[in-house]
N, C-alpha and C positions, 0 to 999 in steps of 0.2 A: 451536574456540573462536571465538565472531563476536560482536561488539558492533556494535550498530546505533542509529545516531541520526538522528532525524525533524527536518526543518524545513521551512519555507514555508508553514506554516498562518497564518491571520489572518480579519479580517472582512471579508466581501466582499457586495455586495448580490446579489439573485437575478438569476440571467442573468449574473453576472460569472463570473471564471476565477482559477483558483490552480493554481501547480505544487508539488506536495510532493516533498521529496528524502529519501533515506535514505542516509546513508553509513556503510558497513561497515569494519569492521577485518578484519584477518585475510589470509593470502595465499591463502587457497582460497575465495574468495566466489564464483569462476565455479563452483564446483560445487554452489551451493546454487539451489534454486527460490526464489523471493521473492514474499511476498504483501503485500497491504496491507487490513488490516481496519479496521472503526469502531466506535465504541460511544457512542452517544447517551446522556444522562441517564436514569438508571432502566432502561435496556435491556441486553439481552446484548450482546457483543461478536460482530459479523457480519463476514463474508467480504465483501470488495468486489472485486478483483482480484488475479491471480497471474500470473507469469510463469516459464516453464521455466529452467533453468541456461544454456542456448542461447540465449534469447530467441525461440526459434522457435515457441513456443506461448505464448498468452495466454489467460486466463480471466476473465470477470466476471459479477459477479451482474446478473440481467435489469434491474434498475432503474437502472443506470449505463451499459449499452450504447448505444454511441452518443455518450456524454457525456465518458467518461473514457477515458485510454488509458494503459497502464502499459508501461513501457520500461526498459531496464537498459544500463549501460555498466560492462562488466566492468573493464574498463582503468582506470575511475575508482572502482570498486569503489562504484557508486552505482545505485539503482533510483530511479525517477521515477514519480509519478501525476500526469498533467495531468488537471485537471477543469475542464471546460467548461458553460456554461449551468448553473451552480450554483442548487439549489433550497434552500428552507428546511429540507426533510427529508433534506437532506446535511448538517447540523448534527451534528458529532461530534467527537470525539476520533480521530483517526486514527494507526494501528499499522503499521509495517512489521514483517513477521518473515520468518525464513529457515527453509528446511526441508531439512536434510541428508541425509533417506532416499534410498534406492537408488530407490525407485519412489515418488514424492511423489504424493498426492492433489489436493494445490493448493487445494482449495476447504474442506478440512476443519481446523475450526480447531487439533484437538490434536495435528496430525501437524508443526506446526510447533516448532523446538527453541529459537529465539533470538527476543527481541521488543526494539523499542525502546521508548522511555519514553512516546511518544506526541506528536501535537502538534495544537493544537486548530484545528477549522475552524468559522465560526460563518457562516452565509447568513441576511442579513435580508431582509426583504420590502419 
């Protein structure tokens, strides 16, 4: 059983930066692959980034490569999403999620078992 709480969202101008955090409860956090997803108004929730349980592998949707960086600190039970060079198209509610499967697919939304409540990111022009 894992509970996730996102934080760090807010309003930022285009070109600015934000760092999102996802704090997880539970003693087995290190066993879970972690992902970030986002959902803009009227659109489906989409994959953004993911990281393996060890932190050795990361994955990104093409539109954020070179701008976003996912990382994790298992000792702190926390995963981060550093977002640089933000664009208005990045505006969405951002959710973190945990995947406890033996062989996670990382980018597939229905593979994730636990979800946070989301944090709003708004990028203005």
